LUMPA-943778 format. One record per residue (C-alpha): residue number from 1; x, y, z. Coordinates in steps of 0.05 Angstrom, whole numbers, plus 32768, in hexadecimal, padded with zeros to 4 digits. Layout:
 num   c1   c2   c3
 NUM    X    Y    Z
...
This chain:
 num   c1   c2   c3
   1 89E6 76ED 8A5C
   2 89D2 7726 8A35
   3 89E2 772C 89F0
   4 8A14 7763 89D5
   5 89E9 7791 89AB
   6 89F0 7782 8960
   7 8A12 77B6 892F
   8 89D4 77D0 890D
   9 89B3 77E6 8951
  10 89F6 7805 896F
  11 89FB 7827 892B
  12 89B1 7841 8926
  13 8997 7838 8968
  14 89B5 787A 8993
  15 89B1 78C2 89A1
  16 89DF 78D4 896F
  17 89B7 78B5 8936
  18 8977 78D4 8948
  19 8998 7919 894A
  20 89AE 7906 8901
  21 8968 78F9 88EB
  22 894B 7939 8913
  23 8985 7964 88FA
  24 8983 794C 88B6
  25 8941 795E 88AE
  26 8949 79A8 88CB
  27 898A 79A6 888E
  28 895B 7996 8859
  29 891C 79C8 8873
  30 8936 7A00 8852
  31 8947 79E9 880F
  32 8901 79F7 87E8
  33 88F4 7A2E 8813
  34 8924 7A5A 87E2
  35 891C 7A2B 87AD
  36 88DF 7A06 878D
  37 88AD 7A23 87CA
  38 88C0 7A6B 87C2
  39 88BD 7A60 8770
  40 8874 7A4A 877D
  41 8863 7A89 87A5
  42 887C 7AB8 8778
  43 8851 7A92 873F
  44 8814 7A92 8762
  45 881D 7AE0 8776
  46 8826 7AE9 8731
  47 8869 7AFF 8727
  48 8888 7B03 86DB
  49 88B2 7AC4 86BE
  50 88F4 7AEE 86B9
  51 88F1 7B01 8705
  52 88E1 7ABC 8722
  53 891A 7AA6 86F0
  54 894A 7AD4 871A
  55 8933 7ABB 875B
  56 8959 7A75 8745
  57 8994 7A9D 875A
  58 8987 7A9A 87AB
  59 89A2 7A5A 87AC
  60 89ED 7A71 879B
  61 89FC 7A69 87EB
  62 89F6 7A1D 87E3
  63 8A2C 7A1D 87A3
  64 8A5D 7A48 87CC
  65 8A5A 7A2F 8813
  66 8A9A 7A12 8818
  67 8ABD 7A63 8813
  68 8A9F 7A70 885A
  69 8A9D 7A2D 8876
  70 8AE1 7A32 8896
  71 8ACC 7A6A 88C5
  72 8A9D 7A38 88E2
  73 8ADD 7A11 88FE
  74 8AFE 7A52 8911
  75 8AC5 7A79 8934
  76 8A86 7A5C 8960
  77 8A54 7A81 8985
  78 8A5F 7A78 89D0
  79 8A19 7A56 89DC
  80 8A13 7A08 89DB
  81 8A5A 79EE 89C5
  82 8A79 79DC 8985
  83 8A4C 79D8 8947
  84 8A09 79DC 896E
  85 8A11 7A21 897D
  86 8A12 7A30 8934
  87 89DB 7A02 8925
  88 89AE 7A2D 8952
  89 89C1 7A69 8938
  90 89B1 7A53 88F1
  91 896E 7A33 8902
  92 8956 7A6D 8927
  93 896F 7AA2 88F2
  94 8945 7A73 88C1
  95 8908 7A76 88EC
  96 890C 7AC9 88F2
  97 8916 7ACA 88A0
  98 88D4 7AA1 889A
  99 88AE 7ACE 88C6
 100 88CC 7B0D 88A0
 101 88B9 7AED 885B
 102 8872 7AE2 8877
 103 886C 7B2C 8878
 104 8883 7B38 8836
 105 8858 7B47 87F9
 106 8883 7B2A 87B9
 107 8861 7B57 878E
 108 886A 7B95 87B7
 109 88B2 7B7F 87D3
 110 88D3 7B55 87A0
 111 8913 7B6D 87B4
 112 8909 7B63 8806
 113 88F3 7B19 87ED
 114 892C 7B0C 87C5
 115 895B 7B26 87FB
 116 893B 7AFF 8830
 117 8941 7AB8 8800
 118 898B 7ACA 87FF
 119 898B 7ACB 8847
 120 8963 7A8A 8851
 121 8992 7A6A 8820
 122 89D1 7A82 883D
 123 89BB 7A6C 8881
 124 89A4 7A2A 8865
 125 89E8 7A20 8845
 126 8A0E 7A33 8888
 127 89DA 7A05 88AC
 128 89F2 79CB 887E
 129 8A3B 79DB 8889
 130 8A3A 79D7 88D7
 131 8A0D 799A 88D2
 132 8A3A 7972 88A9
 133 8A76 7989 88DB
 134 8A48 7970 8913
 135 8A39 792B 88F7
 136 8A82 7927 88E9
 137 8A9A 7935 8924
 138 8A5F 790F 8952
 139 8A56 78C9 8933
 140 8A86 788D 893F
 141 8AA1 7866 890B
 142 8A79 7831 8909
 143 8A3E 7863 8905
 144 8A4D 788F 88C8
 145 8A20 7861 8897
 146 89E9 786A 88C4
 147 89F1 78B1 88CF
 148 89F6 78BB 8885
 149 89B4 7895 8878
 150 8980 78B3 88AF
 151 89A3 78FB 8897
 152 898B 78EE 884E
 153 894D 78D7 886B
 154 8940 7911 889A
 155 8957 793F 885D
 156 8921 791F 8824
 157 88EA 7923 885B
 158 88F6 796C 8866
 159 8900 797A 8822
 160 88B3 795C 8818
 161 889E 7989 8852
 162 88BA 79CC 883D
 163 88A7 79B7 87F2
 164 8868 7994 87E9
 165 8849 799D 882C
 166 8854 79E6 882F
 167 8830 79EE 87F1
 168 87F7 79C5 8808
 169 87F1 79F0 8849
 170 87FF 7A33 8824
 171 87CE 7A20 87EB
 172 8794 79FD 881B
 173 8798 7A1E 885E
 174 87C8 7A4D 8877
 175 87D5 7A76 8836
 176 8820 7A8E 8831
 177 8829 7AB9 886C
 178 8814 7A7E 8893
 179 8838 7A45 8875
 180 887E 7A73 8888
 181 8868 7A7F 88CA
 182 885C 7A31 88CD
 183 88A1 7A29 88B9
 184 88BD 7A5F 88E8
 185 889F 7A30 891F
 186 88C4 79F0 8905
 187 8903 7A14 88FF
 188 88FC 7A26 8948
 189 88ED 79E8 8957
 190 892C 79CC 892A
 191 8956 79F9 8961
 192 8937 79D7 89A3
 193 8948 7993 897E
 194 898A 79B0 8979
 195 8996 79B7 89BF
 196 8981 7976 89CD
 197 89AD 7952 89A0
 198 89F3 7938 89BC
 199 8A38 7965 89BF
 200 8A6C 7958 8999
 201 8AB0 793A 89BB
 202 8ADB 7977 89D3
 203 8B0C 798E 899D
 204 8B3E 79BB 89A4
 205 8B2B 79FC 8981
 206 8B4B 7A21 894E
 207 8B7B 7A60 895D
 208 8B8C 7A91 892D
 209 8B8D 7ADE 8922
 210 8B45 7AEF 8914
 211 8B5C 7B28 88E7
 212 8B84 7AFD 88C3
 213 8B48 7AD3 88BB
 214 8B1B 7B0F 88A4
 215 8B4F 7B26 8876
 216 8B59 7AE7 8859
 217 8B14 7AD0 8845
 218 8B03 7B13 8825
 219 8B48 7B0E 87FD
 220 8B30 7AC9 87EE
 221 8AF0 7ADB 87D3
 222 8B02 7B16 87AF
 223 8B35 7AF4 8785
 224 8B0F 7AC5 8772
 225 8AD1 7AE8 875E
 226 8B03 7B1D 873D
 227 8B25 7AED 8716
 228 8AE1 7AC8 86FB
 229 8AC2 7B10 86EB
 230 8B04 7B25 86BE
 231 8B05 7ADD 869F
 232 8AB8 7AE6 868A
 233 8ACD 7B24 8666
 234 8AFF 7AFF 8635
 235 8AE1 7AF1 85F3
 236 8ADA 7AA1 85FB
 237 8AA6 7A9E 85C0
 238 8AED 7AA8 8592
 239 8AFB 7A59 85A2
 240 8AB5 7A44 858C
 241 8A6E 7A44 85A0
 242 8A5D 7A01 85A8
 243 8A48 79E7 85F5
 244 8A7F 79C0 85FD
 245 8AA8 79F8 85F2
 246 8A81 7A29 8624
 247 8A85 79EC 8658
 248 8ACE 79E9 8657
 249 8AD0 7A39 8655
 250 8AA6 7A3F 8690
 251 8AD2 7A00 86B4
 252 8B1A 7A26 86A4
 253 8AFB 7A67 86C1
 254 8AE4 7A42 8702
 255 8B26 7A26 870D
 256 8B53 7A60 86F9
 257 8B1F 7A88 872E
 258 8B27 7A4A 8761
 259 8B75 7A4B 8755
 260 8B78 7A9E 8760
 261 8B47 7A99 87A1
 262 8B7B 7A68 87C4
 263 8BB5 7A88 87B3
 264 8B9B 7AC5 87D2
 265 8B80 7AA2 8809
 266 8BCF 7A86 8810
 267 8BEE 7ACC 8804
 268 8BBD 7AF2 883A
 269 8BC3 7AB5 886A
 270 8B76 7A98 8872
 271 8B8D 7A65 88AE
 272 8B44 7A44 88AE
 273 8B45 7A37 8863
 274 8B8B 7A1F 885B
 275 8B91 79F6 8893
 276 8B5C 79C4 887C
 277 8B7C 79BF 8837
 278 8BC1 79B9 8852
 279 8BA6 797E 8884
 280 8B7F 795C 884D
 281 8BC0 795F 8818
 282 8BEE 7941 8852
 283 8BC7 78FC 8842
 284 8BE5 78CA 881A
 285 8BC5 78CE 87D3
 286 8BA5 790C 87E3
 287 8B96 7920 879B
 288 8B7F 78D7 878A
 289 8B4C 78DB 87BD
 290 8B32 791D 87A6
 291 8B2F 7902 8762
 292 8B04 78C6 877B
 293 8ACD 78F6 87A1
 294 8AC0 7919 8755
 295 8AC5 78D2 8735
 296 8A9E 789F 8763
 297 8A51 78B3 8753
 298 8A62 78D1 8711
 299 8A3E 7899 86EA
 300 89FA 78A1 871C
 301 8A02 78EA 870D
 302 89FE 78E6 86C0
 303 89CD 78B1 86BE
 304 899F 78DE 86ED
 305 89B4 791D 86C8
 306 897A 7913 868F
 307 8954 78E0 86AF
 308 8913 7908 86B1
 309 891D 7923 866A
 310 8929 78D7 8658
 311 88EE 78BE 8674
 312 88B5 78ED 8659
 313 88E5 78F8 8612
 314 890B 78C3 8603
 315 88D1 7886 8627
 316 8896 78AB 8618
 317 887E 78AE 865B
 318 8850 78E8 8672
 319 8868 791C 86A4
 320 8831 78FB 86D7
 321 8849 78B6 86CE
 322 8891 78CE 86D2
 323 887E 78F8 8715
 324 8860 78BF 8736
 325 889E 788C 8728
 326 88D6 78B5 8721
 327 88D2 78E3 8758
 328 88A2 78B8 878A
 329 88B9 7875 8789
 330 8901 7892 8778
 331 8900 78B9 87BA
 332 88EA 7877 87DE
 333 8920 7853 87C2
 334 8953 787E 87D3
 335 8941 788B 881B
 336 893D 783C 881C
 337 897C 7832 87F8
 338 899F 7867 882C
 339 898F 7843 8867
 340 8999 77F9 884A
 341 89DE 781A 8838
 342 89E5 7835 8882
 343 89D2 77EF 889C
 344 8A09 77CF 886E
 345 8A42 7800 8889
 346 8A2D 77EE 88CC
 347 8A48 77AE 88CB
 348 8A74 77B1 8890
 349 8ABA 77D3 887D
 350 8AB8 781E 8859
 351 8AE4 7803 8819
 352 8AB5 77C9 880C
 353 8A6E 77EA 8812
 354 8A8C 7820 87E0
 355 8AA2 77F1 87AE
 356 8A5F 77C2 87B5
 357 8A38 77FB 87B4
 358 8A5F 7824 8779
 359 8A52 77E4 874F
 360 8A0E 77E6 8760
 361 8A00 782E 8747
 362 8A2E 7819 8708
 363 89FF 77D9 86F3
 364 89BE 7801 8706
 365 89C0 7830 86C8
 366 89B6 77F4 869B
 367 896E 77FF 86B0
 368 896A 7841 8689
 369 898A 7820 8652
 370 8955 77E5 8653
 371 891A 781E 864F
 372 893C 783D 8616
 373 893F 7801 85ED
 374 8903 77D9 8601
 375 88BD 77E7 85F2
 376 8899 781D 8624
 377 888A 77ED 8660
 378 8875 7816 86A5
 379 888C 77D6 86CF
 380 88CF 77DD 86B5
 381 88D4 7826 86C1
 382 88BF 781C 870A
 383 88F6 77E4 8715
 384 892C 780A 86F0
 385 891B 7847 8718
 386 8912 7824 875C
 387 895D 77FF 8754
 388 897A 783D 8737
 389 896C 7865 8772
 390 8972 782B 87A9
 391 89B7 781F 878E
 392 89C3 786A 878F
 393 89AD 7872 87D7
 394 89DA 783E 87F3
 395 8A16 7862 87CE
 396 8A05 78A0 87E6
 397 8A04 7888 8833
 398 8A4F 7861 8823
 399 8A61 78A8 8800
 400 8A55 78D2 8836
 401 8A6E 789F 8867
 402 8AAE 78A5 883D
 403 8AAB 78F1 883F
 404 8AA2 78F0 888D
 405 8ADD 78C0 888F
 406 8B10 78EF 8863
 407 8AFB 792F 8892
 408 8B29 793F 88C5
 409 8B03 7957 8905
 410 8B2B 7995 8915
 411 8B13 79B2 88D2
 412 8AD1 798A 88C4
 413 8AA5 79C4 88AF
 414 8AD6 79DF 887A
 415 8AEC 7998 886B
 416 8AB0 797A 8859
 417 8A93 79B7 8835
 418 8ACA 79B3 8809
 419 8ACD 796B 87FC
 420 8A79 796A 87F9
 421 8A80 79AB 87C5
 422 8AB4 797F 879A
 423 8A89 7943 8799
 424 8A51 7971 877E
 425 8A83 7979 8741
 426 8A63 7945 8714
 427 8A27 7953 8722
 428 8A2B 799F 870E
 429 8A53 7987 86C6
 430 8A2C 7950 86AF
 431 89E9 7974 869F
 432 8A0D 7996 865F
 433 8A36 795C 864A
 434 89FC 792E 8652
 435 89D3 7953 8626
 436 8A09 795A 85E9
 437 8A0F 790D 85ED
 438 89C9 78F8 85EA
 439 89C7 7926 85B1
 440 8A00 7908 858D
 441 89FE 78BF 85A1
 442 89B1 78AF 85B9
 443 8994 7898 85F5
 444 89AA 7853 85FA
 445 89F9 785D 85E5
 446 89F3 7898 861E
 447 89D7 7864 865B
 448 8A0B 782D 8647
 449 8A42 7870 864A
 450 8A28 7878 8690
 451 8A37 783A 86A2
 452 8A7B 783F 868D
 453 8A82 7884 86AE
 454 8A7D 7863 86F3
 455 8ABD 783C 86E6
 456 8AF8 786D 86F0
 457 8AD5 7877 8735
 458 8AD7 7832 8749
 459 8B1E 7820 8726
 460 8B35 785C 8757
 461 8B19 7841 878F
 462 8B39 77FD 8784
 463 8B7D 7824 8777
 464 8B71 784C 87C2
 465 8B60 7809 87E3
 466 8B94 7811 8820
 467 8B7A 785E 8823
 468 8B33 784D 882D
 469 8B3D 7810 885A
 470 8B60 7838 8886
 471 8B2E 7870 8894
 472 8B06 7834 88B7
 473 8B3A 783E 88EB
 474 8B1C 785E 8930
 475 8B34 78A5 893B
 476 8B5A 78BC 8977
 477 8B2E 78AF 89B9
 478 8B08 78E3 89CD
 479 8ADA 78E5 8A0C
 480 8A93 78C9 8A03
 481 8A57 78EE 89FC
 482 8A13 78D6 8A11
 483 89EA 78A9 89DA
């Protein structure tokens, strides 16, 4: 008699998970092309540092992708079905933009290069929106951890290809135009892989008036941007010039702009934006779930915000040593942790996994505290960094599975984009706060604080135990798709 397949084999050994690996690679591929690789190209071509600095703004679409994510739920090109159609469109668009970039000279056409970089970032952010929704729609409950893990693996490998490998290809063999053409061919290959990927289960299409959708979208963007611009004109400096005052003022302006945008969307009737929010807030303890999204990885974010600066300036390691250990070993440990977390989630409930990995994330920050109080030691640095990134990778696998479980498949593009944007709030704001704390209290006290910063999220998780355990219940049965 044939033995039943083991849970790990069921979770990892099918076509859906293979698609997560390959499409995770496609999702991570464009990131460096509008960031580090672009910066290297401009530097080699001799552009001044001020111009290069302005090119950092090309990454803004990643920050605001939640604004147009609802449109991906409402509108779909009639090509190869839900989600995959937008994936093919964005991937082919990225291929075309890479061919265009290959024909440009940054010194002669800096504005065109900038426009192309913004367009790459926009299509990349749009691909991220649709891939996250596709992953949420496609995977079964027991596959979420495995899907999160292999997506992280594919994403990180792609960043190495479009980051490190792209620089080597441009410098040693192909030149910059040839490198961009090679990336274009890779994006075309990703579009072919998308055609091979499994179709999502059928979902009833969202129906709403197209004019109301477009008017609501424009009204929301105009109200948010206009409110923020008006508030920026106010004399906030009268409140003080400290870094915490500046951070607080920026936070208040962003919150006010978001509130104005939400009110404008509601008044104009933007169904694709309001529907996901109304559906989410129909959940029990919805606000507490949103708070947990912000807090769960807060301690991890604090510890990582100044880790490179600490290792060089605080612990006395060289940049080469930090690059070899913190970046290389850290990347490997993160990938191993994500895969281990996915395997664990294949056999165990989400709540217990979130609690265990959250505790490990908190405890792992003590490794940096040991580095800060003990004499310089390479083995200690490697062990601390390896363990912290291993635990962080496991926590990421569980956290992504948690976000997928929270997402309503009717609005998976909009809800996942909004929830993931919310999860980034902590990462964005811990940097300025971390610098002030280190200046005031020193590195050892700061790293003890990072352990404590992880506790509110875990306490909130314990309070939300019934809601989180309920997320493990299978969704309503849907027609099966092939493996």
